[in-house]
C-alpha positions in Angstrom: 80.5 117.3 110.8 83.4 117.1 113.2 86.2 119.7 112.6 89.7 118.9 113.8 91.9 121.9 114.8 95.7 122.4 115.0 96.9 124.5 117.8 100.5 125.6 117.7 102.8 128.2 119.3 105.8 130.1 117.8 108.2 127.3 118.8 106.4 125.0 116.4 104.8 122.8 119.1 101.4 121.6 117.9 98.4 119.9 119.4 95.3 118.4 117.8 91.9 119.3 119.2 88.3 118.6 118.1 85.9 121.5 117.8 82.8 121.2 119.9 79.7 120.8 117.6 78.1 123.9 119.2 81.2 126.1 118.7 82.6 127.8 115.7 86.2 128.3 114.4 86.1 132.0 115.3 85.1 131.2 118.9 87.9 128.7 119.2 90.4 131.3 117.9 89.1 133.9 120.4 89.3 131.4 123.3 92.9 130.4 122.3 94.0 134.0 122.2 92.5 134.6 125.6 94.3 131.6 127.0 97.6 132.7 125.5 97.1 136.2 126.9 96.4 134.8 130.4 99.5 132.6 130.3 101.6 135.6 129.1 100.4 137.6 132.1 100.8 134.7 134.5 104.3 133.8 133.3 105.8 136.9 131.8 109.4 135.5 131.7 108.5 132.3 129.8 105.5 133.4 127.8 106.3 136.9 126.8 105.2 137.6 123.2 104.0 134.1 122.8 100.6 133.3 121.4 98.5 130.4 120.3 97.0 130.1 116.8 94.1 127.9 115.8 93.8 126.6 112.2 91.9 123.7 110.6 94.0 120.5 110.8 93.6 120.0 107.1 95.8 123.1 106.5 98.8 121.2 107.9 97.9 117.5 107.5 96.5 117.5 104.0 93.0 117.1 102.6 90.2 114.8 103.9 91.1 111.1 103.3 88.1 110.7 101.0 90.1 111.4 97.8 92.6 108.8 98.8 89.9 106.3 99.7 88.3 106.8 96.3 91.7 106.2 94.5 92.2 103.0 96.5 88.7 101.8 95.7 89.2 102.6 92.0 92.5 100.6 92.1 90.7 97.7 93.7 88.0 97.8 91.1 90.7 97.7 88.3 92.3 94.7 89.9 88.9 93.1 90.1 88.3 93.8 86.4 91.7 92.3 85.5 90.8 89.2 87.5 87.4 89.0 85.8 88.9 89.3 82.4 91.4 86.5 83.2 88.7 84.2 84.5 86.5 84.9 81.5 89.3 84.1 79.2 89.9 80.8 81.0 86.2 80.0 80.9 86.1 80.7 77.1 89.1 78.3 76.6 87.4 75.7 78.8 84.1 76.1 76.8 86.1 75.6 73.6 87.6 72.3 74.8 84.1 71.2 75.9 82.6 72.0 72.6 82.2 68.3 71.6 80.6 67.5 75.0 78.1 70.3 74.7 77.3 69.4 71.1 76.6 65.8 72.0 74.3 67.0 74.8 72.5 69.3 72.4 72.1 66.5 69.8 70.6 64.3 72.5 68.0 66.9 73.3 69.5 69.2 75.9 68.1 72.7 75.7 70.5 75.6 75.4 69.1 77.2 78.5 70.1 74.1 80.4 73.7 74.5 79.2 73.7 78.2 80.1 72.4 77.4 83.6 75.0 74.7 84.1 77.9 76.9 83.1 76.6 79.8 85.1 76.4 77.5 88.2 80.0 76.5 87.6 81.1 80.1 87.4 79.0 80.9 90.5 80.9 78.2 92.5 84.3 79.6 91.3 83.3 83.2 92.1 81.9 82.4 95.6 85.0 80.4 96.4 87.2 83.2 95.3 85.1 85.7 97.3 85.4 83.6 100.4 89.1 83.2 100.0 89.5 87.0 99.4 87.4 87.7 102.6 89.7 85.4 104.6 92.8 87.0 103.2 91.3 90.5 104.0 90.6 89.5 107.6 94.1 88.1 108.0 95.6 91.2 106.4 93.7 93.7 108.6 94.8 91.8 111.7 98.4 91.8 110.5 98.2 95.5 109.9 96.8 96.2 113.4 99.5 94.0 115.0 102.4 95.7 113.1 101.4 99.4 113.5 104.2 101.6 114.8 103.7 102.8 118.4 104.0 106.4 117.4 101.2 106.0 114.8 98.9 104.4 117.4 99.6 107.1 119.9 98.5 109.9 117.5 95.9 107.9 115.6 94.3 105.4 118.0 91.5 104.8 115.5 93.8 102.6 113.4 93.7 99.9 116.1 89.9 99.7 115.6 89.9 99.0 111.9 88.0 95.8 111.1 86.0 94.2 108.4 82.3 94.5 109.3 79.2 92.8 108.0 78.6 95.4 105.4 82.0 94.7 103.8 81.3 90.9 103.8 77.8 91.5 102.3 79.4 93.7 99.6 82.0 91.0 98.9 79.2 88.4 98.4 77.2 90.7 96.2 80.3 91.4 94.0 81.1 87.7 93.8 77.6 86.9 92.6 77.6 89.8 90.1 81.1 88.7 88.9 79.8 85.1 88.4 76.9 86.3 86.3 78.9 88.8 84.2 82.0 86.6 83.7 80.1 83.3 83.2 77.3 84.5 81.0 79.3 85.4 77.9 81.2 82.1 77.7 78.0 80.2 78.4 76.1 81.9 75.6 78.9 81.4 73.1 79.3 77.7 74.0 75.6 77.1 73.9 75.3 78.7 70.4 78.0 76.6 68.9 76.9 74.5 65.8 76.5 70.9 67.1 77.3 69.4 63.6 80.5 71.4 63.3 81.6 70.5 66.8 80.9 66.8 66.2 83.0 66.9 63.0 86.0 67.8 65.1 86.0 64.2 66.4 87.6 65.0 69.7 90.4 67.1 68.2 91.5 70.1 70.3 89.9 73.1 68.7 91.3 76.6 69.0 87.9 78.2 68.7 86.0 80.2 66.2 87.0 83.6 64.9 84.5 85.3 67.3 86.0 83.6 70.3 89.5 84.5 69.1 88.5 88.1 68.9 86.8 88.1 72.2 89.8 86.5 74.0 92.1 88.9 72.3 90.0 91.8 73.5 90.1 90.4 77.0 93.9 90.0 76.9 94.4 93.6 75.6 92.1 94.9 78.3 94.0 93.1 81.0 97.3 94.5 79.8 95.9 98.0 79.5 94.4 98.0 83.0 97.7 96.6 84.4 99.7 99.4 82.8 97.2 101.9 84.1 97.6 100.6 87.7 
Protein backbone atom coordinates (compact mmCIF):
# COMPACT_ATOMS: atom_id res chain seq x y z
CA UNK A 1 0.00 0.00 0.00
CA UNK A 2 1.36 3.40 -0.95
CA UNK A 3 1.90 5.81 1.94
CA UNK A 4 1.81 9.56 1.37
CA UNK A 5 3.92 11.73 3.65
CA UNK A 6 3.74 15.38 4.61
CA UNK A 7 7.08 17.15 5.10
CA UNK A 8 7.04 20.59 6.70
CA UNK A 9 9.39 23.03 8.39
CA UNK A 10 8.74 25.43 11.30
CA UNK A 11 7.62 28.17 8.91
CA UNK A 12 4.65 26.04 7.91
CA UNK A 13 5.79 25.20 4.39
CA UNK A 14 4.74 21.70 3.41
CA UNK A 15 5.49 19.20 0.69
CA UNK A 16 3.84 15.91 -0.22
CA UNK A 17 6.01 12.88 -0.88
CA UNK A 18 5.33 9.23 -1.51
CA UNK A 19 7.11 6.68 0.62
CA UNK A 20 9.13 4.16 -1.35
CA UNK A 21 7.61 0.66 -1.01
CA UNK A 22 10.88 -0.72 0.39
CA UNK A 23 11.22 2.03 3.03
CA UNK A 24 9.56 2.59 6.38
CA UNK A 25 8.24 5.70 8.06
CA UNK A 26 11.04 5.65 10.64
CA UNK A 27 13.65 5.52 7.88
CA UNK A 28 12.01 8.49 6.13
CA UNK A 29 12.04 10.47 9.38
CA UNK A 30 15.72 9.67 9.96
CA UNK A 31 16.63 10.70 6.42
CA UNK A 32 14.65 13.95 6.76
CA UNK A 33 16.45 14.78 10.02
CA UNK A 34 19.79 14.10 8.35
CA UNK A 35 18.92 16.40 5.44
CA UNK A 36 17.79 19.15 7.80
CA UNK A 37 21.00 18.81 9.85
CA UNK A 38 23.14 19.00 6.70
CA UNK A 39 21.29 22.12 5.51
CA UNK A 40 21.72 23.72 8.94
CA UNK A 41 25.47 23.16 8.79
CA UNK A 42 25.69 24.32 5.19
CA UNK A 43 23.56 27.45 5.68
CA UNK A 44 23.90 28.40 9.37
CA UNK A 45 22.50 31.90 8.85
CA UNK A 46 19.29 30.77 7.14
CA UNK A 47 18.71 27.30 8.53
CA UNK A 48 19.83 27.66 12.13
CA UNK A 49 17.52 25.68 14.46
CA UNK A 50 15.33 24.67 11.52
CA UNK A 51 14.35 21.09 11.02
CA UNK A 52 12.16 18.90 8.88
CA UNK A 53 9.39 16.71 10.22
CA UNK A 54 7.76 13.77 8.45
CA UNK A 55 4.23 12.65 9.22
CA UNK A 56 1.62 10.60 7.35
CA UNK A 57 -0.36 12.90 5.07
CA UNK A 58 -3.62 11.65 6.57
CA UNK A 59 -2.73 13.47 9.79
CA UNK A 60 -3.11 16.80 7.98
CA UNK A 61 -5.41 16.08 5.05
CA UNK A 62 -8.01 13.85 6.65
CA UNK A 63 -8.78 10.18 6.43
CA UNK A 64 -8.55 7.95 3.41
CA UNK A 65 -11.24 8.83 0.84
CA UNK A 66 -12.87 5.41 1.19
CA UNK A 67 -15.44 6.51 3.85
CA UNK A 68 -16.51 9.42 1.66
CA UNK A 69 -16.76 7.12 -1.35
CA UNK A 70 -18.95 4.73 0.63
CA UNK A 71 -21.23 7.60 1.66
CA UNK A 72 -21.51 8.76 -1.94
CA UNK A 73 -22.31 5.23 -3.15
CA UNK A 74 -24.95 4.87 -0.42
CA UNK A 75 -26.51 8.16 -1.52
CA UNK A 76 -26.58 6.99 -5.13
CA UNK A 77 -28.20 3.72 -4.02
CA UNK A 78 -30.91 5.64 -2.15
CA UNK A 79 -31.58 7.79 -5.21
CA UNK A 80 -31.86 4.59 -7.27
CA UNK A 81 -34.33 3.15 -4.75
CA UNK A 82 -36.44 6.31 -4.96
CA UNK A 83 -36.45 6.09 -8.74
CA UNK A 84 -37.35 2.38 -8.63
CA UNK A 85 -40.22 3.01 -6.22
CA UNK A 86 -41.50 5.80 -8.46
CA UNK A 87 -41.34 3.64 -11.59
CA UNK A 88 -42.96 0.71 -9.77
CA UNK A 89 -45.79 3.00 -8.71
CA UNK A 90 -46.28 4.15 -12.29
CA UNK A 91 -46.25 0.56 -13.54
CA UNK A 92 -48.85 -0.38 -10.94
CA UNK A 93 -51.07 2.50 -12.06
CA UNK A 94 -50.56 1.50 -15.69
CA UNK A 95 -51.41 -2.13 -14.92
CA UNK A 96 -54.61 -0.93 -13.24
CA UNK A 97 -55.70 0.98 -16.33
CA UNK A 98 -54.86 -2.06 -18.48
CA UNK A 99 -56.89 -4.39 -16.28
CA UNK A 100 -59.66 -4.82 -18.85
CA UNK A 101 -57.18 -5.51 -21.67
CA UNK A 102 -55.39 -8.15 -19.63
CA UNK A 103 -58.70 -9.70 -18.54
CA UNK A 104 -59.83 -10.02 -22.14
CA UNK A 105 -56.56 -11.68 -23.08
CA UNK A 106 -56.89 -14.13 -20.19
CA UNK A 107 -60.50 -14.87 -21.20
CA UNK A 108 -59.31 -15.57 -24.75
CA UNK A 109 -56.81 -18.13 -23.50
CA UNK A 110 -53.63 -16.19 -22.78
CA UNK A 111 -51.54 -17.72 -20.01
CA UNK A 112 -50.61 -15.65 -17.02
CA UNK A 113 -46.94 -16.43 -17.64
CA UNK A 114 -47.30 -14.79 -21.07
CA UNK A 115 -48.68 -11.63 -19.45
CA UNK A 116 -45.86 -11.59 -16.89
CA UNK A 117 -43.24 -12.00 -19.63
CA UNK A 118 -44.76 -9.19 -21.67
CA UNK A 119 -44.84 -6.74 -18.77
CA UNK A 120 -41.32 -7.72 -17.74
CA UNK A 121 -40.15 -7.07 -21.29
CA UNK A 122 -41.77 -3.63 -21.18
CA UNK A 123 -40.09 -2.79 -17.88
CA UNK A 124 -36.78 -4.11 -19.28
CA UNK A 125 -36.98 -1.69 -22.19
CA UNK A 126 -37.73 1.20 -19.82
CA UNK A 127 -34.87 0.24 -17.48
CA UNK A 128 -32.30 -0.21 -20.26
CA UNK A 129 -33.25 3.10 -21.84
CA UNK A 130 -32.94 4.76 -18.44
CA UNK A 131 -29.56 3.11 -17.84
CA UNK A 132 -28.28 4.21 -21.26
CA UNK A 133 -29.44 7.78 -20.65
CA UNK A 134 -27.82 7.75 -17.21
CA UNK A 135 -24.53 6.51 -18.67
CA UNK A 136 -24.56 9.27 -21.29
CA UNK A 137 -25.27 11.90 -18.63
CA UNK A 138 -22.44 10.47 -16.49
CA UNK A 139 -19.98 10.64 -19.40
CA UNK A 140 -20.97 14.23 -20.06
CA UNK A 141 -20.84 15.14 -16.37
CA UNK A 142 -17.36 13.67 -15.85
CA UNK A 143 -16.05 15.52 -18.91
CA UNK A 144 -17.60 18.75 -17.65
CA UNK A 145 -15.99 18.23 -14.23
CA UNK A 146 -12.55 17.67 -15.79
CA UNK A 147 -12.89 20.76 -17.99
CA UNK A 148 -13.92 23.02 -15.09
CA UNK A 149 -11.37 21.91 -12.47
CA UNK A 150 -9.53 24.84 -10.85
CA UNK A 151 -5.91 25.12 -11.89
CA UNK A 152 -4.64 24.96 -8.29
CA UNK A 153 -6.52 21.70 -7.72
CA UNK A 154 -5.03 20.18 -10.87
CA UNK A 155 -1.56 21.27 -9.82
CA UNK A 156 -1.71 19.52 -6.46
CA UNK A 157 -3.94 16.60 -7.55
CA UNK A 158 -3.19 15.80 -11.22
CA UNK A 159 -5.05 12.52 -10.89
CA UNK A 160 -8.35 14.40 -11.10
CA UNK A 161 -7.69 15.03 -14.81
CA UNK A 162 -7.58 11.26 -15.43
CA UNK A 163 -11.00 10.48 -13.95
CA UNK A 164 -13.14 8.63 -16.47
CA UNK A 165 -15.92 6.07 -16.73
CA UNK A 166 -14.40 2.72 -17.68
CA UNK A 167 -15.90 -0.49 -18.96
CA UNK A 168 -16.46 -1.84 -15.45
CA UNK A 169 -18.71 1.11 -14.63
CA UNK A 170 -20.70 0.61 -17.84
CA UNK A 171 -21.09 -3.13 -17.16
CA UNK A 172 -22.22 -2.34 -13.62
CA UNK A 173 -24.77 0.13 -15.01
CA UNK A 174 -26.15 -2.50 -17.38
CA UNK A 175 -26.35 -5.10 -14.60
CA UNK A 176 -28.15 -2.67 -12.30
CA UNK A 177 -30.56 -1.73 -15.10
CA UNK A 178 -31.45 -5.38 -15.72
CA UNK A 179 -31.83 -6.10 -12.00
CA UNK A 180 -33.98 -2.98 -11.62
CA UNK A 181 -36.21 -4.09 -14.50
CA UNK A 182 -36.77 -7.49 -12.92
CA UNK A 183 -37.38 -6.17 -9.39
CA UNK A 184 -39.53 -3.21 -10.40
CA UNK A 185 -41.47 -4.93 -13.14
CA UNK A 186 -42.12 -8.27 -11.49
CA UNK A 187 -44.47 -7.14 -8.72
CA UNK A 188 -46.83 -5.10 -10.97
CA UNK A 189 -46.76 -7.92 -13.54
CA UNK A 190 -47.73 -10.54 -10.96
CA UNK A 191 -50.48 -8.36 -9.50
CA UNK A 192 -51.93 -7.57 -12.93
CA UNK A 193 -51.80 -11.19 -14.05
CA UNK A 194 -53.61 -12.40 -10.92
CA UNK A 195 -56.54 -10.04 -11.36
CA UNK A 196 -59.98 -11.66 -11.63
CA UNK A 197 -60.98 -11.52 -15.33
CA UNK A 198 -64.70 -11.47 -14.54
CA UNK A 199 -64.37 -8.57 -12.12
CA UNK A 200 -62.19 -6.64 -14.58
CA UNK A 201 -64.66 -7.22 -17.44
CA UNK A 202 -67.53 -5.98 -15.27
CA UNK A 203 -65.82 -2.61 -15.08
CA UNK A 204 -66.86 -2.10 -18.74
CA UNK A 205 -63.98 0.20 -19.53
CA UNK A 206 -64.44 2.46 -16.51
CA UNK A 207 -61.24 3.78 -14.97
CA UNK A 208 -60.58 1.65 -11.94
CA UNK A 209 -58.58 2.90 -9.02
CA UNK A 210 -57.32 -0.57 -8.13
CA UNK A 211 -57.97 -3.08 -5.44
CA UNK A 212 -57.20 -2.63 -1.80
CA UNK A 213 -53.97 -4.60 -2.17
CA UNK A 214 -52.74 -2.31 -4.92
CA UNK A 215 -53.74 0.73 -2.89
CA UNK A 216 -51.72 -0.49 0.06
CA UNK A 217 -48.69 -1.32 -2.07
CA UNK A 218 -48.74 2.04 -3.82
CA UNK A 219 -49.11 3.79 -0.46
CA UNK A 220 -46.11 1.88 0.88
CA UNK A 221 -44.08 2.90 -2.17
CA UNK A 222 -45.00 6.57 -1.74
CA UNK A 223 -44.16 6.50 1.97
CA UNK A 224 -40.85 4.81 1.17
CA UNK A 225 -39.98 7.47 -1.42
CA UNK A 226 -40.70 10.30 1.02
CA UNK A 227 -38.72 8.61 3.81
CA UNK A 228 -35.67 8.03 1.58
CA UNK A 229 -35.84 11.60 0.25
CA UNK A 230 -35.90 12.99 3.80
CA UNK A 231 -32.96 10.75 4.75
CA UNK A 232 -30.94 12.11 1.82
